[in-house]
C-alpha positions, 0 to 999 in steps of 0.5 A: 678506947685506949689513947693509942687506938684513938690516935690510929682511928683519927689518922686512918679514918681520915686517910680513908676519905679519899676512897668514894666507892663505898656505896652498897646497894643490893646487900641482904644479910639477915641475922641468924639468931646467934650473933648480932647485926644484919644488913638490910636490902638497901645496904650500908654506906655513908650516903643517903638512900633514895627514900632519904635515910642516912646510913653509916659505916666505919670507914678506915684503912688498915694502914696508910703505909704503902710501898707504892709511889702513886703520885696522886695519893697522899699515902704514897711511899714518898709522902711524909704523912704521919703513918699508923697501922691497925692490928687485925684485933683492933679493927675487929674490936672497933667494928664490934664496939661501934656496932654495939653502940649503934654508931655504925651499921657496917665496915668499909676497910681498905689499906695501903700496900704493905709487904706485898699485895698478897700479904695485904689481901690476907690481912683484909680477908682475916679481919672479915673472917674473924668478924663473920666466923668468930663473932657471927657479925651479920652487918655489912662489910665492904673490902678493898680488893687489892689488884693482882692479889692471888685469885684464892685470896680474892675468892676468900674475900668474896665469901665474907664481904658483901661488896668488893672493890678493885679501884682502877684509880685513873681512866686510862692505861696511859694515865696510870703509866704516867702517875702510877707506873707500879699499877697496870690496868691489865692487872686490875681488870684481871682481879675484877674478872676473878671477882666477876666469875665468883659473883656470876657463879653465886648468882647462878647457884642461889636460884638452884639452892637456897643454901648456896655459899654467898660471894659478894652479894652486893657485887663489885664497884670501882673508883676513878680519880678525875682531874689528875690528868688531862683525859677528856670525859669521853675517854672517862666514860668509854672506860666506865662503859667497858667496865660495866659490860666486861666486868659487870660492875654495879657502880663506877665512882668518880672522885675529883682529884684533891691537891696534896702536899708536895705534889709532883709537878705533873699534877694540877695545882687545884681541884677540878670544878665540882660540877664536872664530877656531878656531870659525870655522875649524870652521864653514868646514869644515862649509860646505865638506865636510859639507853644512851651510848658514850658517843651520844653523850660525848661526841668527838666534836664535844669530848667534855661534858657541858658545865651549863647544862646536864648531859641529857639536855645537851644531847636533846639540844644537839638532836632537835630533829628527834623532837617533839615526842608524842606522850601518847604514842612514843615508846618508852625508850624514846620518852626516856630521852625527854629532858625532865622525865625520869624513868619513874614518870615515864612508866607512870605516863605509859600506864596512865595513857592506857586509860586516857589521853595524856594532857599537859595539866596531868603532868602537874599531878605527877609532879613533873616540871612542865617548864623542863618538859613542855618544849620537848613534847606534844600531848592531847592538848595544845602546847605552844612551847613545842613550837620553839623546837627549831628556834634559836631561842630554845637554848636560852629558854631551857638552860637553868637560870642558876647554873651550879656553882662551886660547893663553898661559894656564895649562892650555891644552888642545888642541882638534883632535878630529874634527868 
């Protein structure tokens, strides 16, 4: 690798680290025998899959030059950061070279806005086109969809990319107006709508013909920066819910604001607590997979998520009249709301109770934490913990002993248990 390209790679890979919306589950692109590479069904990203595999991609910006002056962005036009720019050929050569050396399994490509949104989008599309058409690259490609770009260019991007993402950046139009006045929520959602139309069309056609032209088969995602404004979690989750329903997004990613040098005085001096980002992901999971609504997770009198307990447990403590839940009789949607029970174990319990009555000792066999679950359920045998449901000491009994701390403080405890 040439020294000049190496310098560019160091700068533009570092600049890309702030974009969290790079997961890619749902892509499936097989090799055709003519080129190299393929994308598996689990997708490619810098993340861990549910089975524990770590998968990687080349995650870079085409350039960190930008004509916008978004106050929360280190690459804003008024920033004094070192600027670099890849050529299209350099990105293609890096991707192919890294893939052949088994360094990566795909490409995540974003960019600052240069000249115009359409010019920037043209550059991104051309990289993907050359990889797919000229090099027969079958690996994973995630492209940033530049908001307000021409629908024609967004349609072209969908032909070559496995996933596209147009970032909303901040939770509300008022937040954007305050810190990024050159961006409009209506324009961002307009670009999302173009992508949704292409994705819906592809999903419809692929059931009719095996040769239907692909269009972003892994869907679209977006990212929101959390903590740059005082917007409460209630509004953040309302925006996420609207995007899921209206734009059909696969994921909304929440990225904690990171303080930047020479920042505007309107920005906070420090980063928000790490636990806030974690709680938002937990709440997002409840919205998408557990049947919760935003006003249940963050009611008007508690617009921010608790740092002490996860959102499902917080809801259960506010709604004790819904418990205890009978594991042998309750429907799935009710059992999904039991703290400590995940969707997979709920399905296992429902299957098991077809043949025998559920007893508390059987929860151990399913690797369910009885400490978390027992205060909220009744089974075929006696459960003294369920008698605490109306007592004041219940909250102290079910709260975690070691709350999640900051990432780089002593005594950090993992918080990856079942919701």
